[in-house]
C-alpha angles and dihedrals in degrees: 000000000000112000117228092230094069114115101214122186111249088225091058090052091047099047104032091087091058094060122079112244109263134090123355129191122208109194112206094004097187109184088354101244095138092041092050091048092051090049090052088052091058104267124133097233131205109194115199115205133156100195112088094208091059092045090055092047093052091047090052092047094051097037097101095035131100091217119123105239125147119191116207121195101218143120102253089227088069096048118100111225114214125183095226089058098055135046089167129031124190130179110174121165093357110080092052087071091057129097115255090254093051091046092054092043094057092044090050091047090054092047092049091053099042101032107027091161088071088065097038 
């Protein structure tokens, strides 16, 4: 059950219904509010987070839940994005901490996976 104390991005709420249920990727998950919400909505979520304290918090929050949520301790810049792994990708409050070069790299990686014709 979704807890009332989750701070979910309004854009996640707005666009989750447009994505087919399947895998979701939350880049820079932080405390995991968006990842937990997506899991409650039926997605199999992979939450990428580099800070151990947040990873532990997400693990504690999802411990007694039947939701499918995997937390991966990784710098998102080292994670390989593949289309077959993600029907929904979110990156709230994470990319703004990136350098300009890293920001454009992750955006280009997403575009290459989802819209390969752009790079054809």
